[in-house]
C-alpha positions as a LaTeX table, in Angstrom:
\begin{tabular}{lrrr}
\hline
Residue & $x$ (\AA) & $y$ (\AA) & $z$ (\AA) \\
\hline
Unk1 & 22.14 & 119.26 & 111.71 \\
Unk2 & 21.83 & 115.20 & 112.26 \\
Unk3 & 24.22 & 113.49 & 114.39 \\
Unk4 & 25.20 & 112.00 & 111.41 \\
Unk5 & 26.27 & 115.11 & 109.28 \\
Unk6 & 28.08 & 116.22 & 112.44 \\
Unk7 & 30.00 & 113.43 & 112.67 \\
Unk8 & 31.23 & 113.65 & 109.30 \\
Unk9 & 31.65 & 117.59 & 109.91 \\
Unk10 & 33.63 & 116.97 & 112.01 \\
Unk11 & 35.68 & 114.41 & 109.95 \\
Unk12 & 36.43 & 116.97 & 107.53 \\
Unk13 & 37.48 & 119.08 & 109.47 \\
Unk14 & 39.57 & 116.91 & 110.84 \\
Unk15 & 41.52 & 115.79 & 107.71 \\
Unk16 & 43.76 & 118.78 & 107.16 \\
Unk17 & 45.46 & 117.84 & 110.45 \\
Unk18 & 45.29 & 114.62 & 109.66 \\
Unk19 & 46.63 & 114.32 & 106.15 \\
Unk20 & 49.83 & 116.39 & 107.35 \\
Unk21 & 49.92 & 114.18 & 110.01 \\
Unk22 & 50.14 & 111.86 & 107.67 \\
Unk23 & 52.71 & 112.75 & 105.52 \\
Unk24 & 55.29 & 113.54 & 108.60 \\
Unk25 & 54.96 & 110.10 & 110.02 \\
Unk26 & 55.50 & 108.28 & 107.07 \\
Unk27 & 58.96 & 108.04 & 107.05 \\
Unk28 & 58.66 & 107.65 & 110.57 \\
Unk29 & 56.48 & 104.70 & 110.09 \\
Unk30 & 59.74 & 102.35 & 109.09 \\
Unk31 & 61.96 & 103.52 & 111.28 \\
Unk32 & 60.16 & 102.65 & 114.00 \\
Unk33 & 60.30 & 98.90 & 113.05 \\
Unk34 & 62.98 & 96.82 & 114.26 \\
Unk35 & 65.20 & 95.08 & 112.75 \\
Unk36 & 65.94 & 97.71 & 109.58 \\
Unk37 & 67.87 & 97.69 & 107.57 \\
Unk38 & 70.12 & 99.55 & 105.95 \\
Unk39 & 71.46 & 100.55 & 102.68 \\
Unk40 & 74.99 & 99.21 & 103.66 \\
Unk41 & 74.07 & 96.57 & 105.86 \\
Unk42 & 72.17 & 95.09 & 102.47 \\
Unk43 & 75.31 & 95.69 & 100.49 \\
Unk44 & 77.72 & 93.59 & 102.59 \\
Unk45 & 74.50 & 90.47 & 102.78 \\
Unk46 & 74.26 & 90.18 & 99.68 \\
Unk47 & 78.05 & 90.79 & 98.84 \\
Unk48 & 78.23 & 87.21 & 100.93 \\
Unk49 & 75.37 & 86.04 & 99.59 \\
Unk50 & 74.61 & 86.78 & 96.06 \\
Unk51 & 74.57 & 83.86 & 94.45 \\
Unk52 & 75.50 & 85.68 & 90.72 \\
Unk53 & 78.16 & 87.59 & 92.36 \\
Unk54 & 79.32 & 84.42 & 94.37 \\
Unk55 & 79.84 & 83.38 & 91.10 \\
Unk56 & 82.04 & 85.98 & 89.59 \\
Unk57 & 84.05 & 85.86 & 92.83 \\
Unk58 & 84.68 & 81.78 & 92.68 \\
Unk59 & 85.53 & 82.08 & 88.21 \\
Unk60 & 87.91 & 84.53 & 89.48 \\
Unk61 & 89.77 & 82.45 & 91.79 \\
Unk62 & 90.00 & 79.69 & 88.56 \\
Unk63 & 91.20 & 82.33 & 86.57 \\
Unk64 & 94.43 & 83.34 & 88.63 \\
Unk65 & 95.12 & 79.49 & 88.54 \\
Unk66 & 95.63 & 79.65 & 85.33 \\
Unk67 & 98.94 & 81.68 & 85.84 \\
Unk68 & 100.36 & 79.18 & 87.74 \\
Unk69 & 99.82 & 76.52 & 85.13 \\
Unk70 & 101.14 & 78.42 & 82.67 \\
Unk71 & 104.26 & 78.47 & 84.82 \\
Unk72 & 104.39 & 74.72 & 85.41 \\
Unk73 & 104.07 & 74.28 & 81.98 \\
Unk74 & 107.91 & 75.96 & 81.41 \\
Unk75 & 109.85 & 73.91 & 84.78 \\
Unk76 & 110.71 & 70.56 & 84.71 \\
Unk77 & 108.81 & 67.13 & 84.28 \\
Unk78 & 110.28 & 64.38 & 86.41 \\
Unk79 & 108.14 & 61.20 & 85.58 \\
Unk80 & 108.39 & 57.56 & 86.02 \\
Unk81 & 107.85 & 53.95 & 84.75 \\
Unk82 & 108.12 & 50.49 & 85.63 \\
Unk83 & 107.49 & 46.69 & 83.80 \\
Unk84 & 107.74 & 43.76 & 83.98 \\
Unk85 & 108.18 & 41.67 & 80.70 \\
Unk86 & 108.24 & 37.51 & 80.56 \\
Unk87 & 110.17 & 36.01 & 77.41 \\
Unk88 & 109.80 & 32.74 & 75.97 \\
Unk89 & 112.45 & 31.48 & 73.35 \\
Unk90 & 113.03 & 28.48 & 71.28 \\
Unk91 & 116.20 & 28.86 & 69.57 \\
Unk92 & 116.28 & 26.23 & 66.83 \\
Unk93 & 118.93 & 26.76 & 64.80 \\
Unk94 & 121.79 & 29.74 & 64.64 \\
Unk95 & 125.20 & 30.40 & 62.68 \\
Unk96 & 126.09 & 32.44 & 65.79 \\
Unk97 & 128.28 & 30.52 & 67.70 \\
Unk98 & 127.20 & 32.69 & 70.96 \\
Unk99 & 123.71 & 31.71 & 71.02 \\
Unk100 & 122.86 & 28.28 & 72.76 \\
Unk101 & 120.25 & 25.74 & 71.31 \\
Unk102 & 117.27 & 25.20 & 72.73 \\
Unk103 & 114.15 & 27.00 & 74.86 \\
Unk104 & 115.25 & 29.49 & 77.60 \\
Unk105 & 112.59 & 31.30 & 79.88 \\
Unk106 & 113.67 & 34.13 & 81.52 \\
Unk107 & 112.16 & 37.30 & 83.39 \\
Unk108 & 113.04 & 41.12 & 82.57 \\
Unk109 & 111.87 & 43.97 & 85.20 \\
Unk110 & 112.62 & 47.54 & 84.39 \\
Unk111 & 112.06 & 51.23 & 86.31 \\
Unk112 & 113.71 & 54.37 & 84.85 \\
Unk113 & 113.31 & 58.05 & 85.12 \\
Unk114 & 112.75 & 60.30 & 82.57 \\
Unk115 & 113.53 & 64.54 & 83.00 \\
Unk116 & 112.75 & 67.47 & 80.54 \\
Unk117 & 113.55 & 70.79 & 80.89 \\
Unk118 & 111.64 & 73.11 & 78.00 \\
Unk119 & 114.67 & 75.21 & 76.65 \\
Unk120 & 112.43 & 77.39 & 74.46 \\
Unk121 & 108.65 & 76.88 & 73.59 \\
Unk122 & 107.50 & 79.53 & 71.97 \\
Unk123 & 103.69 & 79.23 & 72.93 \\
Unk124 & 104.39 & 78.61 & 76.70 \\
Unk125 & 106.14 & 82.24 & 76.94 \\
Unk126 & 102.84 & 83.10 & 75.03 \\
Unk127 & 100.44 & 81.64 & 76.95 \\
Unk128 & 102.18 & 82.41 & 80.09 \\
Unk129 & 101.72 & 86.54 & 78.96 \\
Unk130 & 98.00 & 85.38 & 77.91 \\
Unk131 & 97.52 & 84.33 & 81.38 \\
Unk132 & 98.68 & 87.57 & 82.89 \\
Unk133 & 95.91 & 89.11 & 80.60 \\
Unk134 & 93.91 & 86.80 & 81.84 \\
Unk135 & 94.44 & 87.45 & 85.65 \\
Unk136 & 93.55 & 91.56 & 84.62 \\
Unk137 & 90.29 & 90.56 & 82.48 \\
Unk138 & 88.92 & 88.80 & 85.65 \\
Unk139 & 90.00 & 91.75 & 87.98 \\
Unk140 & 88.06 & 93.73 & 85.94 \\
Unk141 & 84.87 & 91.44 & 85.43 \\
Unk142 & 84.97 & 91.22 & 89.61 \\
Unk143 & 85.15 & 95.33 & 89.66 \\
Unk144 & 81.96 & 95.20 & 87.40 \\
Unk145 & 80.20 & 92.71 & 89.24 \\
Unk146 & 80.67 & 94.22 & 92.41 \\
Unk147 & 79.87 & 97.78 & 90.70 \\
Unk148 & 75.97 & 96.58 & 89.49 \\
Unk149 & 75.61 & 95.08 & 92.41 \\
Unk150 & 75.57 & 98.38 & 94.57 \\
Unk151 & 73.61 & 99.73 & 91.92 \\
Unk152 & 71.25 & 96.89 & 91.70 \\
Unk153 & 70.62 & 96.56 & 95.43 \\
Unk154 & 69.99 & 100.41 & 95.56 \\
Unk155 & 67.36 & 100.00 & 93.51 \\
Unk156 & 65.96 & 97.36 & 94.52 \\
Unk157 & 66.11 & 98.77 & 98.04 \\
Unk158 & 64.29 & 101.41 & 96.79 \\
Unk159 & 61.67 & 99.89 & 94.75 \\
Unk160 & 60.87 & 98.53 & 98.07 \\
Unk161 & 60.64 & 101.58 & 99.99 \\
Unk162 & 58.54 & 103.26 & 96.94 \\
Unk163 & 55.83 & 99.98 & 97.55 \\
Unk164 & 55.60 & 100.95 & 100.98 \\
Unk165 & 55.18 & 104.37 & 100.43 \\
Unk166 & 51.75 & 103.48 & 97.78 \\
Unk167 & 50.68 & 101.39 & 100.52 \\
Unk168 & 50.63 & 103.65 & 103.36 \\
Unk169 & 48.60 & 106.46 & 101.28 \\
Unk170 & 46.52 & 103.76 & 99.76 \\
Unk171 & 46.15 & 102.53 & 103.57 \\
Unk172 & 45.10 & 106.07 & 104.38 \\
Unk173 & 42.77 & 106.46 & 101.46 \\
Unk174 & 41.19 & 103.79 & 102.48 \\
Unk175 & 39.97 & 104.49 & 106.24 \\
Unk176 & 38.92 & 107.53 & 104.38 \\
Unk177 & 36.89 & 105.90 & 101.88 \\
Unk178 & 35.64 & 103.12 & 104.44 \\
Unk179 & 34.45 & 106.64 & 107.06 \\
Unk180 & 32.78 & 108.16 & 103.83 \\
Unk181 & 30.80 & 105.08 & 102.84 \\
Unk182 & 29.48 & 104.42 & 106.28 \\
Unk183 & 28.73 & 108.21 & 106.37 \\
Unk184 & 27.10 & 107.80 & 103.16 \\
Unk185 & 24.56 & 104.63 & 104.44 \\
Unk186 & 23.97 & 106.60 & 107.35 \\
Unk187 & 22.51 & 109.87 & 105.21 \\
Unk188 & 20.92 & 107.79 & 102.45 \\
Unk189 & 19.06 & 105.70 & 105.65 \\
Unk190 & 18.67 & 109.65 & 106.44 \\
Unk191 & 16.78 & 109.96 & 103.30 \\
Unk192 & 19.58 & 113.01 & 102.86 \\
Unk193 & 20.75 & 111.66 & 99.11 \\
Unk194 & 19.84 & 109.55 & 96.67 \\
Unk195 & 20.75 & 105.65 & 96.42 \\
Unk196 & 23.28 & 106.51 & 93.24 \\
Unk197 & 25.19 & 108.58 & 95.81 \\
Unk198 & 25.37 & 105.41 & 97.93 \\
Unk199 & 26.22 & 103.26 & 95.31 \\
Unk200 & 29.60 & 105.85 & 94.36 \\
Unk201 & 30.61 & 105.68 & 97.03 \\
Unk202 & 30.80 & 101.76 & 97.93 \\
Unk203 & 32.17 & 101.24 & 94.05 \\
Unk204 & 34.69 & 104.24 & 95.36 \\
Unk205 & 35.48 & 101.88 & 98.80 \\
Unk206 & 35.72 & 99.02 & 96.22 \\
Unk207 & 38.34 & 100.71 & 93.85 \\
Unk208 & 40.66 & 101.75 & 96.90 \\
Unk209 & 40.22 & 98.41 & 98.39 \\
Unk210 & 41.85 & 96.52 & 95.18 \\
Unk211 & 44.25 & 99.37 & 95.06 \\
Unk212 & 45.27 & 98.70 & 98.14 \\
Unk213 & 45.79 & 94.94 & 98.01 \\
Unk214 & 47.62 & 95.67 & 94.48 \\
Unk215 & 50.10 & 97.59 & 96.59 \\
Unk216 & 50.45 & 94.96 & 99.22 \\
Unk217 & 50.71 & 92.24 & 97.00 \\
Unk218 & 53.86 & 95.21 & 95.40 \\
Unk219 & 55.82 & 95.22 & 98.37 \\
Unk220 & 55.75 & 92.36 & 99.34 \\
Unk221 & 57.15 & 91.26 & 95.89 \\
Unk222 & 59.67 & 94.01 & 96.34 \\
Unk223 & 60.60 & 92.57 & 99.74 \\
Unk224 & 61.13 & 89.09 & 98.25 \\
Unk225 & 63.03 & 90.78 & 95.11 \\
Unk226 & 65.54 & 92.45 & 97.94 \\
Unk227 & 65.74 & 88.69 & 99.52 \\
Unk228 & 66.38 & 86.72 & 97.01 \\
Unk229 & 69.88 & 88.68 & 96.50 \\
Unk230 & 71.11 & 89.00 & 100.13 \\
Unk231 & 69.23 & 85.55 & 101.10 \\
Unk232 & 67.88 & 86.79 & 104.07 \\
Unk233 & 64.22 & 87.59 & 105.03 \\
Unk234 & 63.55 & 91.57 & 105.11 \\
Unk235 & 61.20 & 92.75 & 107.72 \\
Unk236 & 61.59 & 96.70 & 107.58 \\
Unk237 & 64.08 & 98.86 & 105.58 \\
Unk238 & 65.11 & 102.66 & 106.38 \\
Unk239 & 63.03 & 105.36 & 104.58 \\
Unk240 & 64.98 & 108.24 & 103.10 \\
Unk241 & 65.25 & 111.47 & 104.88 \\
Unk242 & 63.03 & 114.22 & 104.15 \\
Unk243 & 65.94 & 116.58 & 104.10 \\
Unk244 & 68.73 & 115.25 & 101.60 \\
Unk245 & 71.30 & 117.41 & 100.10 \\
Unk246 & 70.13 & 117.88 & 96.46 \\
Unk247 & 73.29 & 118.93 & 94.19 \\
Unk248 & 73.75 & 118.71 & 90.70 \\
Unk249 & 76.29 & 116.53 & 88.97 \\
Unk250 & 80.18 & 117.93 & 89.57 \\
Unk251 & 81.36 & 118.66 & 87.19 \\
Unk252 & 78.61 & 120.20 & 85.75 \\
Unk253 & 79.60 & 119.27 & 82.58 \\
Unk254 & 78.51 & 116.48 & 80.63 \\
Unk255 & 81.43 & 116.36 & 78.36 \\
Unk256 & 83.72 & 116.22 & 81.62 \\
Unk257 & 82.20 & 113.02 & 82.67 \\
Unk258 & 81.56 & 111.61 & 79.06 \\
Unk259 & 85.39 & 112.07 & 78.98 \\
Unk260 & 85.81 & 110.28 & 82.66 \\
Unk261 & 83.91 & 106.98 & 81.55 \\
Unk262 & 85.92 & 106.60 & 78.66 \\
Unk263 & 89.13 & 106.54 & 80.33 \\
Unk264 & 87.91 & 104.68 & 83.80 \\
Unk265 & 84.89 & 102.65 & 83.20 \\
Unk266 & 85.45 & 98.85 & 83.87 \\
Unk267 & 82.98 & 97.73 & 81.73 \\
Unk268 & 85.81 & 99.52 & 78.45 \\
Unk269 & 88.29 & 98.10 & 80.53 \\
Unk270 & 87.17 & 94.65 & 80.99 \\
Unk271 & 86.59 & 94.63 & 77.13 \\
Unk272 & 90.11 & 95.83 & 76.10 \\
Unk273 & 91.53 & 93.44 & 78.62 \\
Unk274 & 89.60 & 90.90 & 76.38 \\
Unk275 & 91.07 & 92.14 & 72.97 \\
Unk276 & 94.58 & 91.84 & 74.91 \\
Unk277 & 93.75 & 87.86 & 75.64 \\
Unk278 & 92.12 & 87.36 & 72.39 \\
Unk279 & 95.43 & 88.58 & 70.63 \\
Unk280 & 98.13 & 86.74 & 72.87 \\
Unk281 & 95.36 & 83.45 & 71.51 \\
Unk282 & 96.56 & 84.69 & 67.94 \\
Unk283 & 100.02 & 84.62 & 68.35 \\
Unk284 & 100.36 & 81.38 & 70.76 \\
Unk285 & 98.77 & 79.37 & 68.10 \\
Unk286 & 100.88 & 80.91 & 65.04 \\
Unk287 & 103.80 & 79.79 & 67.70 \\
Unk288 & 102.90 & 76.57 & 66.96 \\
Unk289 & 104.98 & 76.76 & 63.14 \\
Unk290 & 108.09 & 77.74 & 65.71 \\
Unk291 & 110.57 & 75.17 & 67.02 \\
Unk292 & 110.86 & 73.45 & 70.21 \\
Unk293 & 113.97 & 72.83 & 72.54 \\
Unk294 & 114.09 & 70.87 & 75.17 \\
Unk295 & 116.95 & 68.95 & 77.02 \\
Unk296 & 115.34 & 65.33 & 78.05 \\
Unk297 & 117.48 & 63.15 & 80.81 \\
Unk298 & 116.85 & 59.38 & 81.27 \\
Unk299 & 117.92 & 57.05 & 83.11 \\
Unk300 & 116.99 & 52.95 & 83.27 \\
Unk301 & 117.93 & 50.18 & 85.36 \\
Unk302 & 117.13 & 46.62 & 83.85 \\
Unk303 & 117.37 & 43.41 & 86.09 \\
Unk304 & 117.35 & 40.47 & 83.57 \\
Unk305 & 117.35 & 36.72 & 84.33 \\
Unk306 & 118.64 & 35.56 & 80.57 \\
Unk307 & 119.03 & 36.78 & 77.33 \\
Unk308 & 119.81 & 35.64 & 73.78 \\
Unk309 & 122.79 & 34.95 & 74.52 \\
Unk310 & 121.95 & 33.27 & 77.65 \\
Unk311 & 122.88 & 34.51 & 81.36 \\
Unk312 & 121.35 & 37.58 & 82.54 \\
Unk313 & 122.24 & 40.94 & 84.19 \\
Unk314 & 121.52 & 44.14 & 85.83 \\
Unk315 & 122.47 & 46.89 & 83.30 \\
Unk316 & 121.83 & 50.80 & 84.48 \\
Unk317 & 121.50 & 53.27 & 81.51 \\
Unk318 & 122.30 & 57.47 & 81.88 \\
Unk319 & 121.37 & 59.35 & 78.73 \\
Unk320 & 121.07 & 63.01 & 78.28 \\
Unk321 & 120.33 & 64.77 & 74.92 \\
Unk322 & 119.29 & 67.94 & 73.53 \\
Unk323 & 116.13 & 67.72 & 71.63 \\
Unk324 & 115.06 & 69.66 & 69.03 \\
Unk325 & 111.31 & 69.58 & 66.98 \\
Unk326 & 111.12 & 71.08 & 63.54 \\
Unk327 & 106.80 & 71.19 & 62.88 \\
Unk328 & 106.91 & 70.80 & 59.12 \\
Unk329 & 103.63 & 70.19 & 58.07 \\
Unk330 & 100.61 & 69.42 & 60.31 \\
Unk331 & 97.91 & 69.07 & 57.99 \\
Unk332 & 96.62 & 72.75 & 57.86 \\
Unk333 & 95.95 & 73.04 & 61.30 \\
Unk334 & 97.87 & 75.23 & 62.74 \\
Unk335 & 97.06 & 78.04 & 60.13 \\
Unk336 & 93.26 & 76.84 & 61.01 \\
Unk337 & 93.56 & 77.78 & 64.71 \\
Unk338 & 95.30 & 80.68 & 63.73 \\
Unk339 & 92.74 & 82.04 & 61.30 \\
Unk340 & 90.48 & 81.13 & 64.09 \\
Unk341 & 91.96 & 82.82 & 66.47 \\
Unk342 & 92.40 & 86.35 & 64.55 \\
Unk343 & 88.31 & 85.97 & 64.17 \\
Unk344 & 88.05 & 86.02 & 67.52 \\
Unk345 & 90.39 & 88.75 & 68.19 \\
Unk346 & 87.99 & 90.87 & 65.61 \\
Unk347 & 84.78 & 90.16 & 67.70 \\
Unk348 & 86.81 & 91.26 & 70.73 \\
Unk349 & 87.47 & 94.41 & 69.41 \\
Unk350 & 83.52 & 94.85 & 67.83 \\
Unk351 & 82.56 & 94.08 & 71.32 \\
Unk352 & 85.07 & 96.82 & 72.88 \\
Unk353 & 83.82 & 99.30 & 70.40 \\
Unk354 & 80.05 & 98.19 & 71.23 \\
Unk355 & 80.47 & 98.82 & 75.10 \\
Unk356 & 82.53 & 101.77 & 74.33 \\
Unk357 & 79.24 & 103.04 & 72.84 \\
Unk358 & 77.21 & 102.14 & 75.61 \\
Unk359 & 78.71 & 103.23 & 77.86 \\
Unk360 & 79.08 & 106.80 & 76.64 \\
Unk361 & 74.86 & 106.24 & 76.11 \\
Unk362 & 74.80 & 105.27 & 79.81 \\
Unk363 & 77.16 & 107.87 & 81.12 \\
Unk364 & 74.79 & 110.80 & 78.91 \\
Unk365 & 71.39 & 109.60 & 80.22 \\
Unk366 & 73.05 & 108.99 & 83.77 \\
Unk367 & 73.95 & 113.09 & 83.63 \\
Unk368 & 70.39 & 114.06 & 82.00 \\
Unk369 & 68.75 & 112.39 & 84.96 \\
Unk370 & 70.20 & 113.71 & 87.63 \\
Unk371 & 69.92 & 117.28 & 85.92 \\
Unk372 & 65.76 & 115.86 & 85.32 \\
Unk373 & 64.80 & 114.40 & 88.65 \\
Unk374 & 66.34 & 117.71 & 90.22 \\
Unk375 & 64.22 & 119.59 & 88.28 \\
Unk376 & 60.92 & 117.19 & 88.68 \\
Unk377 & 61.69 & 117.22 & 92.70 \\
Unk378 & 61.33 & 120.86 & 92.23 \\
Unk379 & 58.19 & 121.15 & 90.17 \\
Unk380 & 56.51 & 117.95 & 92.36 \\
Unk381 & 57.22 & 120.08 & 95.70 \\
Unk382 & 55.32 & 122.75 & 94.42 \\
Unk383 & 52.63 & 121.04 & 93.35 \\
Unk384 & 52.23 & 119.25 & 96.92 \\
Unk385 & 51.69 & 122.79 & 98.06 \\
Unk386 & 49.46 & 123.32 & 95.47 \\
Unk387 & 47.57 & 120.24 & 96.51 \\
Unk388 & 47.54 & 120.87 & 99.91 \\
Unk389 & 46.23 & 124.17 & 100.02 \\
Unk390 & 43.26 & 123.25 & 97.38 \\
Unk391 & 42.19 & 120.18 & 99.62 \\
Unk392 & 42.38 & 122.84 & 103.06 \\
Unk393 & 40.57 & 125.09 & 100.53 \\
Unk394 & 37.67 & 121.79 & 99.66 \\
Unk395 & 37.43 & 120.98 & 103.42 \\
Unk396 & 36.44 & 124.85 & 104.02 \\
Unk397 & 34.10 & 125.72 & 101.12 \\
Unk398 & 31.97 & 121.57 & 102.39 \\
Unk399 & 31.51 & 123.12 & 105.36 \\
Unk400 & 29.12 & 126.07 & 103.62 \\
Unk401 & 28.17 & 123.73 & 100.93 \\
Unk402 & 30.24 & 124.36 & 98.08 \\
Unk403 & 31.81 & 121.34 & 97.76 \\
Unk404 & 30.77 & 116.97 & 98.29 \\
Unk405 & 32.29 & 114.96 & 100.44 \\
Unk406 & 33.45 & 113.05 & 96.81 \\
Unk407 & 34.92 & 116.11 & 96.04 \\
Unk408 & 37.55 & 116.00 & 99.41 \\
Unk409 & 38.27 & 112.31 & 98.74 \\
Unk410 & 39.69 & 113.37 & 94.84 \\
Unk411 & 41.53 & 116.28 & 96.64 \\
Unk412 & 42.83 & 113.44 & 99.33 \\
Unk413 & 44.05 & 111.34 & 96.31 \\
Unk414 & 45.45 & 114.10 & 94.14 \\
Unk415 & 47.70 & 114.86 & 97.01 \\
Unk416 & 48.78 & 111.40 & 97.33 \\
Unk417 & 49.88 & 110.44 & 94.05 \\
Unk418 & 51.74 & 113.93 & 93.69 \\
Unk419 & 53.22 & 112.49 & 96.95 \\
Unk420 & 54.19 & 109.67 & 95.59 \\
Unk421 & 55.94 & 110.66 & 92.25 \\
Unk422 & 57.44 & 113.25 & 94.39 \\
Unk423 & 58.93 & 110.06 & 96.50 \\
Unk424 & 59.62 & 109.15 & 93.39 \\
Unk425 & 61.61 & 111.22 & 91.78 \\
Unk426 & 63.93 & 111.85 & 94.75 \\
Unk427 & 64.05 & 107.75 & 94.48 \\
Unk428 & 64.86 & 108.22 & 90.95 \\
Unk429 & 67.23 & 111.06 & 91.88 \\
Unk430 & 69.81 & 108.57 & 94.37 \\
Unk431 & 69.85 & 106.14 & 91.58 \\
Unk432 & 70.75 & 108.05 & 88.68 \\
Unk433 & 73.98 & 109.66 & 91.02 \\
Unk434 & 75.01 & 106.28 & 91.50 \\
Unk435 & 74.64 & 105.18 & 87.98 \\
Unk436 & 76.13 & 108.22 & 86.99 \\
Unk437 & 79.07 & 107.54 & 89.42 \\
Unk438 & 79.26 & 103.83 & 87.96 \\
Unk439 & 79.37 & 104.77 & 84.42 \\
Unk440 & 82.04 & 106.87 & 85.37 \\
Unk441 & 84.10 & 104.07 & 87.21 \\
Unk442 & 84.78 & 106.10 & 90.57 \\
Unk443 & 81.91 & 104.03 & 92.25 \\
Unk444 & 82.92 & 102.17 & 96.07 \\
Unk445 & 81.65 & 100.77 & 98.94 \\
Unk446 & 81.90 & 104.10 & 100.39 \\
Unk447 & 79.68 & 106.24 & 98.49 \\
Unk448 & 77.88 & 103.64 & 98.93 \\
Unk449 & 77.82 & 104.51 & 103.25 \\
Unk450 & 77.69 & 108.36 & 102.00 \\
Unk451 & 74.46 & 107.19 & 100.15 \\
Unk452 & 73.25 & 105.74 & 103.36 \\
Unk453 & 73.28 & 108.20 & 105.69 \\
Unk454 & 70.31 & 109.86 & 104.05 \\
Unk455 & 68.41 & 106.63 & 105.02 \\
Unk456 & 69.23 & 106.74 & 108.57 \\
Unk457 & 66.34 & 107.55 & 111.17 \\
Unk458 & 66.48 & 111.49 & 112.50 \\
Unk459 & 68.05 & 114.06 & 110.85 \\
\hline
\end{tabular}
């Protein structure tokens, strides 16, 4: 046996051990990186730094001001006014002996206060009720956004882990193929294999190098996507433990989850509040047909240097009145606004129907997704065992001349591909579990903290 063949035999003999070690060490590699972010930390950073979520938070605060404004419209208003008038008059003739003939110039200064207290404005009362409904709507919108953010950051987190898995397997395969190419070069120089085998090894190396570059770019993009949400650089994240509690949905009945979702889902509640807001808008616009009643008080102080009667004076005036306004006709504007509000109410009801159906579909998909992921995990686990056994068999067969080195590389690739699919199935189980709780309206930060335990290092 030549030195090259002996080296290759030792390489093949050690592949079974190296593959097993690779599978065990892949999760450890990420945990050993300094500054690894766990899932709970990622969510907390996203709450603070995600622009979309922060925008909705500020919109909620702005909506809350609407109630305060509605109250302010029903409280008294006090306005002040001041004026200055310069008068020049020339009385040429008059039948009134009180008036003086001739030119007269005088100045007048005045100031006053007006106090208005609404007694009955039905549109203001309905506007206050509408503002309360808008607050409920804003709360529901923020809850929807928060739950969506939990699922979104978990999805990005899992995508980054999946990209890291692919890169790790691609790196391991690249090392094996590089060694295979080096050995093929040596065997070709010694005349042990034809030139076509060398070309095959070179083509395989180029293909794996391309895959390695692609997976590296995929990981970089996944990290940048996570950084976009949390606003901080991502160097490393904690992997999913090998042993996690793979449990079916509780309760196990799809009908129970659908019933819970239709009762508790925040997206449905959001649309219900939108219907309430639109309904109040119809009432508010129709209230323009109703009379209004106000108490109005005036105080005026007028200081004049002269009058048409001659001579000046200072006059204080106090007025208090109850003012009733009855709208009779406003050009059809009120009726038009009522019709427009009714159309918007009908639109909001259709949106509620659409959201209800969408939530039912999402709940069904998440429930079946958890069940499918569990079955797929079990099947892929068996497939990994079978592929590893096949790899060991081919490694032993190579030593006896039954298989070529390419057969071994193909078997190693099969193990890698199945392992990647197995990891993706586990990630899908985690994500679908969260999405099912989101659909049911029961997803909270505590669920994310409990899930985070699956991503910490160690057992």
